[in-house]
Steps between C-alpha positions, in 0.01 A plus 500: 500500500703493824482298816503771765484309827867389475848617576706652220865601506507876452864593562839389629563619853793714384276683253281651773635785708409847628461608139151395377495258200213409269395147406201371309345170615208363297436845358496656849762776541656501848770706668746331732720657768642428843404649832781634718513164684553323166157345463378510136174673406283464186233753409296563191721718282231761434410800709132510564492872427585512133663169416866610524740206565613497860824335392590841357458657838713491813499351851431705808592281795304184421232667291515568127421845361358553153731715287207677329299665779656370820233253614664277757419130569603277787607137470137378510405722208312752717536861392641689796561843350350728232702823488207702357248412771457341845202275415613165350219320312482127580513424123863617489613166649696289256563126503783337688624143421629223726867420449733219609875541477676170484839369372572816302159532331209723585161334438174691458134392543270692260176316594286507813735609779309300755605181317872580485685220682874547532540127554389448136811667359700223328823360647803671353748453786780381265543863386649602838628166634881524545528132395385603154637757249248709313497694174213735431350677196199719435350518146205676336326260264292630205238227544206400720586308817324190381760442229777505760311250715463271197867542421612395846265202510624360165879502511536310171560844338851479653587252220447777242538843659772440764740254329808707587416514878255262664350309204565172327318283245422232757259712709189452289565126475410451864145522634342685784332399828238769591346531844235754609458576872260785560636806319846347444587317174825300486647385165792264560741365242780246558772467231721210594848433354551831319775759469482821699385802295776750398444759771478243780801303368712816495406629844501158670805365315312187395546239229355161426145378558267604776135484606352838435161614637277799526166553666310825441273571796245763404330678790208657318465774402847664522795287606706207377765313698713288265673217684773366276847354493730218407591194701696181459341220295223344703576713805245695706437856392595654835860377455551696182597844376174670582345817356196690620361756256243744634287673243266780606268587210300817544256630235542868417207505260334271240813485283804568726646342809782540748723203563688469834759222484734338753728200433640330812756214501646276772838452324796733453337733746827698545612471137470855371596399145208256491268772626625745235453237226147434620410870509580528129373158399167539670461853366531337159235242589255768620559719196438200273173438681403867487560514128305179443209608714480839321474319167239261642297794633493646153382164361230458763365851447486460124341159468138469382219507755411153618839353421672346803821316595548142384630326816701176505609258768793713612250776578336304785639731768383823341162343408434419863634843614255675265213311666622617842527859379150481351364372828668780699368764258148357507498500877554875503224583251169645631228245547 
């Protein structure tokens, strides 16, 4: 069900401290904490003794101590102390997970640790670049991750769900250009000679006609970079009001997901009123998506066996992304 040899966002940097926290990634419970030098650690959130969650324990120097019977584990998952005896059975070792901390996110690798390549973590530098202003949100979604991937790869839903913020009737009237390069699927849409959507018009102070564009870049299986913006009629995109939206989608289990969201802009960087408006406006957008995906999850779970989606031309991006995901999943199955 899950691609395991991949990086998933598991927390914001500010969420991980000397107080252990629990996260669930692809049905794997982990506990996260920081060593005294600030380096983050991820261990299986289950004591090998009797299954007690280590996140309910405490730190002793850089080790974590189970709150039930005092078993203590170092950062590699090796049990280093059993209060009731001196002999420590080898089977007490628990799993540790590779982490990468970058641009305010902590990424975890839940697959084969030997294959974890830090260079494969997607580019998110806009989140911490002083030339860009960033708004962030974090949302639990009551749906499977695949529905969120589909939602981000087919933005025509903005014409119906997000009319008060980023949507407009014209979106679905323009086609897509879809490109697949390895495990990355890009779905690009150009909307020439249109008005700015309400949220953008308000925060950018725009009126009149513009060329609007958005390109969803899906890095399977867990991350979307949405390159979007508005530029003068017929002008190059890089001249415009640019927006980079980072979307970290992490499955919790078969029917719930965690959504890590960052919206970076290259305009009005020091305009606090624009930032405040975007915080609330984008919270509305995400809540609308969360509500829609929860309803869709209900519909998908209740439909008859054998019934599947009826895809149309605007679904070209998600259709190709599903093929990439199927290939990645198949590659991890036993021969």
